[in-house]
N, C-alpha and C positions, 0 to 999 in steps of 0.2 A: 179571622178579621179585617176586612180595609184599616187604610189610616186616612186619620181625619182629613190630612190634610188631602188627599185623594178625593175625599168625595167634596171637598169644598171647593178644589177646582176644576172639580164637573160642572158646578153651576156658573163655572165665568168662563166657560169655550163652547161655543157653536157644536153641537156633536151631531157630525154629521155620519152617513154608514158610509160601510170599508168600501172603497172600490172597489170593483169587477177586478177578477184577475183573470191573464190568460194562459201563464204559464204554473207552474208546480212542480215541484221538485222535493222528489222524497228521497231521504237517507235512507238506507239497509249495509247491513253489515256484510253482505257477500257477494261477489259478482259470478254469473252464471257459469259452471264449466261447459255447456254447450246451450242451444237453443230450440232443439228438436223437442217435441212436446213428448213423446216417449222413449227418449235415451236419458237416462241419470234419475236420479231423486232427489235432487240437491232444490232445495225451497228456494232459494236465490230467481232460480230458473219459474220455477210454478210461479213465483211472484208476476215478475214480468211477464210469466206469460198472459198471466188471468187477465193483463189489460186487451191481450190483441188475441187470444186463442179463446175460445168457448168449448169447454168441452159439451157432449151430449145431453146429461146430464151431471148434478152438484148437489150439494146438502148446503143449505141456507142457513141463516142466520139464528132460525130459529131447532135447526137438526130435523128439519123435513127433507125428503127427497124431491125435488124438483127441475124443469126441463130446462136446459139453455138452450138446444138445438132441438131440441123436438117440441111436437106440440103438444100429447100428452104423456105422463105415464104412465107405462102400461101395467096391467096388475092383473091379476085373477079375476078378481070380483069386475071389474068393466069388462073383462073379453080379451084384452088385448094381448094376456099372457095363459098361454094353455100347458098342460100334461101333458105328454104323447110320451108313447110306448118305444123304446131304443132295442135291439136287438141283446138277447140274453135274457130279457124280461127285465129288465132295467129301464128307470123312469129318467128321459128327460123333462128341458118345460123350452118351447118355441113361446119367445118374445117378440112383438112385433111394434115396431118404433117408425114413426114419418115424419120429417123433419119439416123442418118451418119454410114455409112455402118462399117467407123471402129470404134465407140464408144465401150468402155467400161470399165467396172470397174476394177479397178485398181488389183483384184483379178482374172483379165482376163474373167468373166464373162461376156458375152454380153449384152449389153445396150437394153432392147426391149420392145413392145409395153406392154408385164407383166408388168413391172417394173411401166408406166403412169398410169394402170387400180390400180396397188396397191396404187400409188401416190393418183389417182384420188379420192380411197376407205377413204383414211387418212383423206383426206381431207374436205370430206364433215360430216365425222362421228362425230353426231352434241358433243361428250366426248371425241373427240382426243386430244379439246388443240388446234389447229394450231393457228397462228395469225392471217389468213389470211384465212376465210374462204368463201369468198364471189364466187372469181372462182370458186371454187370446188362445190359449189350450183349451181349453173348457167349451168354447164356442168352437162345434166340431162342422158344423156349416152354416154358411150366410145366404139364403135364399132373398134373393129383389124383386121386390114384386112391381116395384115402376123406380122409376129416376126417384123419387122422396121415401116409400115406405121398404122399409126388410125385414125381413125374420131373423133371428139371431138361435139359431138352435143350439142350446145349451144340454153337455151332459149328463147333469144332474139338477136335481131340483134346489134349491139351494135358498134359503129365507130371504138374503139380499140380488136375488135373480135379474127383478130389474134397474140395479144400480150401477153402470157401464162409467163410472165418473174415468175409470183407466183405460178406455177404451177413447183416447186420442185420437181425434183425425187428422189423417197428413192429405195433403193437395195430391191427389193423381196423376193430377196434368204437369208437375212439377216434379214432384218425387219419384214416382215413377221410373223412369230411365235413370235417373242416381242408384236405385235398390235393384231393377233384374238382371239376372245372370251376375251380379257383383255382392251379394248379400253379405258376405263377409266385411264388407272394405265400407259399409253403408253409413255405417257411424261419423266415418272420416269422408265422407261424401256429400250428404245431406245437404240442402240448400239451404238449412236455415242457419249455417255457419258459413260455408262458402257465398251465400247470395242472401244476408239476412234482411236486406232492404226491399228482397222482392213482393210488393204487396199481396201476391198470391198467397203468401206463407197465412193471412191472416184471415180471421173471421168474426174479430171482434171489435169493440168499438174505435179501438187504437190500432193503427197498424205498425212496427218499429220503420222507422225513418234512419236511425244511425245505430252506430253499434260502435263503440270506441273499448277495448279489449280493457280489462280490470279498471275501466274506470266509469264509465255510465252508458247508459241506452237511452234516447230519443225516442219519444211515440209522441204520432203526429192523426188526427180523428181519421178513419175509414172512411171515405166515402161511399161505400158500397155496404156500410152498416145502416141498416132499415127500422132497429127500435130507437129508445129517445135517446136525442142530439144530447153528448155528452160536452159538460161547461167547457172545457177547457182546449184553446187550441193546438196545445202542447205541454208533455207530462215527463219528464226528465226523472230518470230513476239513477242513484248517483250511488256507487257501493263504496264506502268507508269502512274497510273492514276495522281501525280500532276502532271502540267504544270511545275513549274520550277525543278522540279526531271529531266524531260522527257528531257529539255535542255539541264541538266547537263551532261547529258547519253550522249545525243549528242555530246556534246564539249571534252569529257571524250573519246571518242572512243569506249564505249559499245555499241553503237549502228551507223548504218550508216546513217539513216537517218528519219524525223518523216512523217507519212504518212499526206494527206492533210484531206481527208476524213475524218480524226479522230488523229487532232493533236492538235496544238498550235492554241492560238487565233489568231485571224489577229493581235491584237496590238503588242501581244506576238513575233509575228512573222516576225511583220517590224521593231522594235527594232532590233529583233538578226540580220538580215539583216545589219542594219548600223554597228553592231561591228561586222560581222563576213560573208560579202560578198564576202570575197575576198576566203573563202573558199568552201562556200554552194553557190546553187545557191534554193533563192526561188522564188519560181512561185507560185501566187497570183489567184485564179481561181470563178469569179464568179461562184453562186451555187444556186438552187433551194431548199434551206435548210432553215427554216422555223422554229428561234428562239420564243420561246412562252412560258406562260402561262399554261399548263391547268385547266380550278376551276372544282374541284369535286363539280358538280349543285345538289348532293344530300345532300349539305349543307345548313341547313335553310339559313345561312346568305347570302348563294355564287347563291342561287336560285330564289333571285330578279332581277330581268334585270336591274332594275336603279342602285341599288349599282352596279351590274358592269358596266355599263356604268360610273359611277364617278369612279371607281380604275382606270379605263383609259383616261378618261378625267385630272385626280389627278396626270398624268405622262407625265413628260418632256421629250419624247422619243427624239427629235429631240438635245437636250442640251447631251444627253446619248452618244446617238452615235459619235456625237462630237467630246468630250472629250476623250473618248475611244478609238473610231474605227478612229479617225480623221474623218469622215464622209464617210467612204470605206464603211458601211454594214447599206443600206438605211431603214429606218424606214419604218414596215411592219404595212400594214392600211387593209389589208385579208389577209388570209391561201396562196393566187395565188401568185407569186413570180412575181417584173418585168421583167422580161427575158423571161417569160411566154406568146406564144401569146394570150392565153383565159386571161391575164390583165386588168382588167376593171380600166381606169385610173379617171373617176368620179364618183366613190363611195366618197361621203365627208365623209372628215378623222375625226378623232380624234384628233384634235389640242388641247394644254396644254391649259386648262380652270380651273384652281381651284378655282375660285368661281361658274361655272357652275357647280364643281365636290360634292363642298361644301355644295350649295341648293339639287340635287338630294338624298343628305345622310341626309339633315335635312327632305324633304320632303317624307324621308321614315323613317321617325325617329329614327332615330340617330342622337342623341344631342350630342353639348360638354359637357363633365362630366369634373371633377377633373382632375388635370394634366393636360388637354388639349384631351385626348382622347374620343373619341364619348360613350356615350351609350343608349340603345332603354328603353322603358318606365319602365320592367322588370330589368333594371341595370345591364345587359349584356353589357362586355366592345367589341367595337367594333377590336378584336383581331384574327390575323390571322396566319396560318403557311405555313413558302412557305419552301418546300425541294428543294435541288439540287443535284447533281451531286457532288462527295467530289472531291476536289485536283483540278480542277479547277477555275484557276486564273480570269478567263474572265468572270467567273458565281458568281464567290463570289464579285464579286466589280459592279458584275451589281445587285444582290441581295441586298448589302449596298445600292445604289442609291434608289432603289427600297424602300426601307426601308426610307432612311430618307426623302424621296419624301411626301409617305403615312402619317409620322409622322406629316408632316407641316399640312394636311387634317383632324390629328385627330384617324387617322387607325392606331393599334400598328400591325406589323408585326413581327415575330421570324424568325427566318435562321435557318433551319438546314441543313447537308449534307450527304449523305450515299455512300458507295461505289458502282459506276453503275450499279453493277451486282445485285446487292440487290434491289437499284430503280428502276430498270428495269424487274430485274428478280420475283421482287415481292410487293413493292407498290406500282409502276402506274400499273403492269398488273393484279392485283388483285383489284387496287382503295380503296389503305389504304391511299393514301394520305388526309390529313382532308381538307384540304383548296385548292393547288394550290401545280402546281408543274413545274418548269422550266426545261424544256428541247427544242431540237430540233425535228423536223419531216423533214427528205431526202425522198425531192418527186422524183418521173420522170418526162418526161415532160407531159404536160395534164394530171395530177394527178386527176382521176374523188375521192374525199375523201369520198368514200362510207365506208369503213373498220371504217375514225374518226371521223363522224359526222351525219351516218344513225344509227337511231332506233335500228336496226335489228344488229348492231355490238358491245354491249354494252356488255363487258364481265360480267361473272355471272359464280358463282359455277358451275351452274344448264349446262353451256353451257362448263366447262371446261374453263374459261377465256380467251375463243375465243372471239378476234375481239378489236379493237385499239379507239373503242370509249370513251376511259374512262372517260373522264367527265361525261358520262350518260347524255347527249343530244338524247332528243326525240323531236322532232320537227317535224309534217306529212307535211306542206311546206314546210320544208329541204328535205326529203325523196323525194317527189313526184319529185322535182328540181336535183337533185342527177338523181332517177334513169330517166329524160326526157334526161338530156343530155345524160346519158349511151346509150341511142337505138335513137340518134338527127346524123345523118350522113352528115348534112348538117350544112355546118362550122360557118355559117353565123349566119343563127337558134341557132348552139349550142354556139356561143360567146354570142348571145344576151339571155342564161339560164343561162352562167356562170356569165354575168354582174347581173342578179338576186340573184343567191345565193350567191356571194360575197356581197350584198345587203343585206340581208338576216343574212349572220353572222357579218356585221357590228353592223347589229342594235341587234341582239340577244346576242352576245362577248358569244359563251360556252368557247370559249379562248381567252389569253390576249394577240393580236399579239406584238410583240419587233421588230424583223427587221431580214433580211433576210441577209444571213452569205455569204460570202466568204473561199473559202478554201487556204489553205496556207503551198507548198510541199517542205519540207528543205531537197534537195537532194545534195547528192555526186557529183560532178563535171563530173565526170567519170561515171556516170550512163545516159544511153542514152535509148529512148523507151517507157518512162512511159509519156502516155496520160492523163490527167484528165478530167475528163466527165462532171464535178457538177449537177450530179442529185444521184439517188440512185443505179448505177449497177456503182458500185467502178471501177479505174484501175487497179487491178488484175486480173480483168477478162480477162486481154492481156497479162499477166504476162509473155507470152513465148516471146512477142516481146522485154522485158526488156535486155537491154546489158550493161558491163563494158569494157569501151571504153577509 
């Protein structure tokens, strides 16, 4: 309720509309490790590039697949996708896309089928180091019909055959000389990092005009953009890795808003709203974001499934979410969020059961030793290390709760933090964390976890650290389920397969589920048109609709 004094004061002043604003400064908690659209999978990069670099297709805020660079989403029904016979009696699918006639790179060079072919060649090269190579490997050939139309020949018929969100276009006229003959070095030679302000790298409403490493990225309107004219003459995305400092920057006016995709933890945002709700609009959006602990299964300790199960049974996650998040971020029992239609509700959850956890540890040979810490027959202590992002107050609190709860079980947990660009650019990507890494996966609707759970997606030096299976999980049964889900077109049958996958995930626990997050957008009340999506395709994909009113 507003105070009476404020209400009376309104009658005493002339109310004027907020002045138009030319510059918008946005705060996020991470700085990108790279700006190349295909290399690394950091959300900070996805967010920054969303202002300047559009994919061919994306999911909108209603979770519908839509065209951003193409004219029409191809489907079997409209005839732009056709099942085709492959050698050996298998079936594939040929999907025809037509690029928008007005699509151009920021240097005026048209976006063409040549860019599609080049981007596919980079993506499928075994040494290019792209984050998710699966889509590129499945596209067996690309047939160029003309400068704007092309056919992707995919080696299987999948339910999401027309969603090519991961096929991020690279400008062939700029990047090809850096890639040809030096694929293994491409990630270190890309113009996106060596010549970041080159306008020819971008095709969205904005282009990157300045990059100050570790600090901020400046975006200015792209003169070649033919869509709706964006409202701001300058957007600055500023990285403030400490969430308390991020809040202070907002209150001091150094930034205008905090992005929900990569901003304040929910509990901090709710507390902020109580204090500052009159000045800012706080919009919370339940999302497909999965907070968890990736486990390095190459560790001899964590390789044993009983121990992984004991770790989860020893966590009181219900109390954790109630105490820290007021129960607004539900406990995760698998990696599939409850918002997703394939979420299985009948998988037996790991409820807090310290007695059962202790029994499993005893059974695995970890007995209570001096000081209460468990030791094995060799005298090795049950000591683990957890690494997470520095400056994130929520994760620091969660890590401390985990440490205290596992201590009661006789498990020693050491905590370590790293700057996000180090954690995601090096430690996690190259599987350098010894035991556990706490972070979140931001998913698309019905996102098949091929890149995170299939054995062919384990990053290693031989594939230039391509893939997102950072745990090193390899289970033929999981591989078969993933492949079956991808090729099952019948929704009822596919949902049954999804249930099997979630049951296997719960049994094997390659990662420890914590909770599903809600995004908190802290916006100036004059900013209109920003619509949270709740999934991995972020709100700046539609920045041309943002207005200051």
